[in-house]
C-alpha positions as CSV (number, residue, x, y, z in Angstrom):
1,M,-5.9,-31.7,14.7
2,T,-6.3,-33.5,11.4
3,I,-9.0,-33.8,8.8
4,R,-9.7,-37.3,10.1
5,D,-10.5,-35.9,13.5
6,V,-13.0,-33.6,11.9
7,A,-14.6,-36.4,9.9
8,A,-14.9,-38.6,13.0
9,Q,-16.4,-35.8,15.1
10,A,-18.9,-34.9,12.4
11,G,-19.8,-38.5,11.6
12,V,-18.9,-38.2,7.9
13,S,-16.1,-39.4,5.6
14,V,-12.8,-37.6,5.0
15,A,-13.9,-37.0,1.4
16,T,-17.0,-35.2,2.6
17,V,-14.9,-32.9,4.9
18,S,-12.5,-32.2,1.9
19,K,-15.5,-31.2,-0.2
20,V,-16.7,-28.8,2.5
21,L,-13.3,-27.3,2.9
22,N,-13.0,-26.7,-0.9
23,D,-16.6,-25.5,-1.3
24,R,-17.4,-28.3,-3.7
25,Y,-21.0,-29.2,-4.4
26,G,-22.5,-32.6,-3.7
27,V,-22.9,-32.2,0.1
28,A,-26.2,-31.6,1.7
29,A,-26.6,-28.2,3.3
30,A,-27.3,-29.7,6.8
31,T,-24.1,-31.7,6.5
32,V,-22.1,-28.7,5.4
33,D,-23.3,-26.8,8.5
34,R,-22.5,-29.7,10.8
35,V,-19.0,-30.1,9.3
36,R,-18.3,-26.4,9.5
37,G,-19.5,-26.3,13.1
38,V,-17.0,-29.1,14.0
39,I,-14.2,-27.3,12.2
40,E,-14.8,-24.2,14.2
41,E,-15.2,-26.2,17.5
42,L,-12.0,-28.1,17.0
43,G,-10.0,-25.2,15.5
44,Y,-9.0,-27.2,12.5
45,E,-6.9,-25.5,9.8
46,S,-5.8,-27.2,6.6
47,S,-2.0,-27.2,5.8
48,L,-0.9,-24.7,3.3
49,V,1.2,-27.3,1.6
50,A,-1.8,-29.7,1.4
51,R,-4.0,-26.9,0.1
52,S,-1.5,-26.1,-2.6
53,L,-1.3,-29.7,-3.7
54,R,-5.1,-29.9,-4.0
55,N,-5.8,-26.6,-5.6
56,H,-2.4,-25.4,-7.0
57,R,-3.0,-22.3,-5.0
58,T,-2.3,-21.4,-1.3
59,G,-4.1,-18.0,-1.1
60,V,-0.9,-16.6,0.4
61,I,1.3,-13.7,-0.8
62,G,4.9,-13.7,0.4
63,V,6.9,-10.6,1.2
64,L,10.6,-11.4,1.0
65,V,13.1,-9.1,2.9
66,W,16.8,-9.4,3.7
67,D,16.1,-8.2,7.2
68,I,13.3,-6.6,9.2
69,E,14.7,-3.1,9.9
70,P,13.0,0.4,9.8
71,Y,12.8,0.6,6.0
72,S,11.3,-2.9,5.4
73,A,9.0,-2.6,8.5
74,E,7.3,0.4,6.9
75,V,7.0,-1.3,3.5
76,L,5.4,-4.3,5.4
77,K,2.8,-2.0,7.0
78,G,1.6,-0.9,3.6
79,A,1.6,-4.5,2.2
80,A,-0.5,-5.7,5.2
81,R,-3.0,-2.9,4.6
82,A,-3.3,-3.8,1.0
83,V,-3.9,-7.5,1.7
84,R,-6.9,-6.7,3.9
85,E,-8.8,-5.8,0.7
86,T,-8.0,-9.1,-1.0
87,P,-8.8,-12.8,-0.5
88,Y,-5.1,-13.4,0.2
89,E,-3.1,-13.8,3.4
90,L,0.4,-12.5,4.0
91,V,3.6,-14.3,5.1
92,V,6.9,-12.5,5.7
93,Y,10.1,-14.3,5.0
94,A,13.4,-12.9,6.3
95,A,17.0,-14.1,6.8
96,G,17.6,-11.8,9.7
97,G,20.4,-10.0,7.8
98,K,22.6,-13.0,7.7
99,G,25.4,-13.0,5.1
100,D,25.8,-9.2,4.6
101,G,23.4,-8.9,1.6
102,R,24.8,-11.8,-0.4
103,M,23.8,-11.7,-4.0
104,G,20.9,-13.9,-5.1
105,W,19.2,-14.3,-1.7
106,E,15.8,-13.8,-3.2
107,G,16.3,-16.7,-5.6
108,R,17.0,-19.1,-2.7
109,Y,14.0,-17.8,-0.8
110,L,11.6,-18.1,-3.8
111,S,12.8,-21.7,-4.5
112,R,11.7,-22.6,-0.9
113,L,8.4,-20.9,-1.0
114,S,7.0,-20.8,-4.5
115,G,4.5,-23.4,-5.6
116,T,3.8,-24.8,-2.1
117,L,3.6,-21.8,0.4
118,V,3.0,-18.7,-1.7
119,D,1.2,-17.9,-4.9
120,G,3.3,-14.8,-5.5
121,A,5.9,-12.6,-3.8
122,V,6.9,-9.0,-3.2
123,L,10.7,-8.7,-3.2
124,V,12.0,-5.8,-1.1
125,T,15.4,-4.5,-2.3
126,P,16.3,-7.5,-4.5
127,T,19.9,-8.0,-5.6
128,V,19.1,-9.3,-9.1
129,Q,17.3,-7.9,-12.1
130,T,15.1,-11.0,-12.8
131,A,13.5,-13.2,-10.2
132,P,13.9,-17.0,-10.7
133,G,10.9,-19.1,-9.8
134,T,7.5,-20.1,-11.0
135,V,5.3,-17.5,-9.3
136,P,4.6,-13.8,-10.2
137,V,6.8,-11.3,-8.3
138,V,6.9,-7.5,-7.9
139,A,10.1,-5.7,-6.7
140,V,10.2,-2.8,-4.3
141,D,13.4,-0.6,-4.6
142,P,14.5,-2.7,-7.6
143,H,17.9,-3.7,-8.9
144,T,19.6,-1.3,-11.3
145,G,19.1,-2.0,-15.0
146,G,16.3,-3.5,-17.0
147,G,14.3,-6.6,-16.4
148,S,10.8,-7.9,-16.9
149,V,9.8,-7.8,-13.2
150,P,7.2,-5.1,-12.3
151,T,8.7,-2.5,-9.9
152,V,7.7,0.1,-7.3
153,A,10.2,2.8,-6.4
154,S,10.4,6.4,-5.3
155,D,11.9,9.4,-7.1
156,N,15.4,8.9,-5.6
157,L,17.1,11.4,-7.9
158,H,14.8,14.2,-7.1
159,G,14.9,13.4,-3.4
160,A,18.7,13.5,-3.3
161,R,18.7,16.8,-5.0
162,L,16.2,18.2,-2.5
163,A,18.5,17.0,0.4
164,T,21.7,18.5,-1.1
165,D,20.0,21.7,-2.2
166,H,18.7,22.2,1.3
167,L,22.2,22.0,2.7
168,L,23.6,24.2,0.0
169,G,20.8,26.8,0.7
170,L,21.9,26.9,4.3
171,G,25.4,27.8,3.2
172,H,27.2,24.5,3.4
173,R,29.9,23.9,0.8
174,R,31.8,21.0,2.2
175,I,29.0,18.3,2.1
176,G,29.8,14.6,2.7
177,F,27.8,11.8,1.2
178,L,27.3,8.5,3.1
179,G,26.0,6.1,0.5
180,R,24.2,2.8,0.6
181,P,26.1,-0.5,0.5
182,P,27.0,-1.6,-3.0
183,R,24.0,-3.9,-3.7
184,D,23.4,-2.5,-7.1
185,L,20.0,-1.1,-6.3
186,E,18.6,1.6,-8.5
187,S,18.2,3.9,-5.5
188,G,22.0,4.0,-4.6
189,P,23.4,5.4,-7.8
190,Q,20.4,7.7,-8.2
191,R,20.9,9.3,-4.8
192,E,24.6,9.8,-5.4
193,R,23.8,11.3,-8.8
194,G,21.3,13.7,-7.3
195,Y,23.9,14.7,-4.7
196,R,26.5,15.3,-7.4
197,D,24.1,17.1,-9.7
198,A,23.1,19.5,-7.0
199,L,26.8,20.3,-6.2
200,D,27.5,20.8,-9.9
201,A,24.5,23.2,-10.3
202,A,25.7,25.2,-7.4
203,G,29.3,25.4,-8.7
204,V,30.7,23.4,-5.8
205,P,33.6,21.1,-6.8
206,F,33.0,17.4,-6.2
207,D,35.5,15.9,-3.7
208,P,35.6,12.1,-3.9
209,Q,37.2,12.1,-0.4
210,L,33.8,13.1,1.0
211,V,31.9,10.1,-0.5
212,L,31.9,6.8,1.4
213,A,29.7,3.7,1.2
214,G,28.0,2.7,4.4
215,G,27.7,-0.9,5.6
216,Y,25.2,-3.5,6.6
217,G,25.7,-3.5,10.3
218,D,25.9,-0.8,13.0
219,T,29.6,-1.1,13.3
220,D,30.1,-0.6,9.5
221,L,27.9,2.5,9.5
222,Q,29.6,4.0,12.5
223,N,33.1,3.4,11.0
224,A,32.1,5.1,7.8
225,A,30.7,8.1,9.6
226,R,33.7,8.3,11.9
227,T,36.0,8.3,8.8
228,L,34.2,11.3,7.4
229,L,34.1,13.2,10.7
230,T,37.7,12.7,11.5
231,L,39.1,14.0,8.2
232,P,41.6,16.9,8.6
233,D,39.1,19.1,6.8
234,R,35.9,17.4,7.8
235,P,32.5,18.2,6.2
236,T,30.2,20.7,7.8
237,A,27.2,18.7,6.6
238,I,26.5,15.0,5.7
239,F,23.8,13.7,3.4
240,A,23.2,10.1,4.4
241,A,21.4,7.9,1.8
242,N,19.1,6.4,4.4
243,D,17.9,7.3,7.9
244,V,19.7,4.5,9.7
245,S,23.0,5.8,8.4
246,A,22.0,9.4,9.3
247,I,21.1,8.4,12.8
248,A,24.4,6.5,13.1
249,T,26.2,9.7,12.0
250,V,24.5,11.8,14.7
251,E,25.5,9.2,17.3
252,V,29.1,9.2,16.1
253,A,29.2,13.0,16.1
254,R,28.0,13.0,19.7
255,T,30.8,10.7,20.8
256,L,33.4,12.9,19.0
257,G,32.0,16.0,20.7
258,I,30.6,17.5,17.5
259,D,27.3,19.3,18.0
260,V,24.4,18.6,15.7
261,P,23.3,20.9,14.1
262,G,25.7,23.6,15.6
263,A,28.9,22.1,14.1
264,L,27.5,19.5,11.7
265,S,24.2,19.3,9.8
266,V,22.8,15.9,8.9
267,V,20.1,14.9,6.4
268,G,18.8,11.4,6.0
269,F,16.5,9.6,3.4
270,D,13.4,7.5,4.0
271,N,11.5,9.3,6.9
272,V,11.1,6.1,9.0
273,P,9.4,6.7,12.4
274,E,12.8,6.6,14.2
275,S,13.9,9.8,12.3
276,A,11.5,11.9,14.2
277,L,12.4,10.3,17.5
278,C,16.2,10.7,17.5
279,R,17.9,13.7,19.1
280,P,17.8,16.1,17.4
281,P,14.9,15.1,15.2
282,L,16.3,14.3,11.8
283,T,15.8,16.3,8.6
284,T,15.2,13.8,5.9
285,V,13.7,13.0,2.5
286,E,10.4,11.2,2.7
287,Q,9.7,8.4,0.4
288,P,6.2,6.9,0.8
289,L,7.3,3.5,2.1
290,Q,3.9,2.3,3.2
291,L,2.4,3.3,-0.1
292,M,5.2,1.5,-1.9
293,G,4.3,-1.7,-0.1
294,Q,0.6,-1.2,-0.8
295,R,1.1,-0.5,-4.5
296,A,3.4,-3.6,-4.8
297,V,0.7,-5.9,-3.3
298,E,-1.9,-4.3,-5.6
299,M,0.2,-5.0,-8.6
300,L,0.9,-8.6,-7.5
301,V,-2.8,-9.3,-7.0
302,A,-3.4,-8.1,-10.5
303,L,-0.8,-10.4,-11.8
304,L,-2.3,-13.3,-9.9
305,A,-5.6,-12.5,-11.6
306,E,-3.7,-12.7,-14.9
307,E,-4.2,-9.0,-15.4
308,T,-1.6,-6.6,-16.8
309,P,-0.7,-3.8,-14.4
310,E,-1.6,-0.4,-15.9
311,E,1.9,0.8,-14.9
312,P,4.6,-2.0,-14.8
313,H,7.1,0.4,-13.3
314,V,5.7,2.8,-10.7
315,Q,7.7,5.8,-9.4
316,L,6.3,7.7,-6.4
317,P,7.2,11.2,-5.4
318,T,9.6,12.2,-2.6
319,R,9.6,15.4,-0.4
320,L,11.9,17.1,2.0
321,V,11.0,17.0,5.7
322,V,12.9,19.7,7.6
323,R,13.5,19.1,11.3
324,D,16.2,20.1,13.8
325,S,19.4,18.3,12.5
326,T,20.2,21.0,9.9
327,A,21.3,24.6,10.4
328,P,23.7,27.1,8.7
329,P,27.4,26.3,9.2
330,N,29.2,28.0,12.1
331,P,32.5,29.7,11.2
332,R,35.4,27.5,12.4
333,P,38.0,29.1,14.6
């Protein structure tokens, strides 16, 4: 269906239909009603690209993610909720996890979308400090270091201390840490620092053998968890820096005949819905993922209105959610 079909059905010129679509004056009210009736009857929608060429705006916000997995899915829910209160629509652009988190993916995506398909973008877990492109952007779980891009994150340092203190309080002293892949996000180093700070405050020596980076795929995560759980003096507890890694750890422990939480306690980070559904339900640190997506969109809408966000770098609180995957350590025979 094209604009010419609408014009022919309504008995007007293409220019008149264009004026109606763009709310321009100079068209009689009766003609506007007739054209809008035909548009609705035919189900006509103007192309986003054509709209951007005419108005230099598309009315669309993009959310760019490396993959749609539990973390990004929760952020997207909050972003979608925030868009409902705005004149904008939402488009999600993902690579499906191809390329194992290759640096600079957001630059490639923005170059494809900016100026023709989206007016601005939310970048979820970006790999660079500054975002190339010509449209405003806001980063969720930003790259480490400085940069001029507005950001939304959670209090990762405090959350990691909560997780490690919980395990220490149960009596664990040999606590493994399964970190995030080395993508230079702020959250990764902060969670490891919180883990190490808690050990130091409790007088527990840091053992580098108990710290491993996870991976991007299921196999990488399972291999990292298996390495920790097959050490000669394996940990009695593992703090995984995200729930996906924690759930993989529970699954590997099951295949090795290690009972959770009887012989191994596991704590995750994120509190995605899957954490409450696994067996046993996962103790985890909650970061408000949906609120992070919501706040990012609100900041982006302010930037699109050429307003300065009140807080360019927002940090939201974290809290510990205790479930059934943690318990005091059992004495080993």
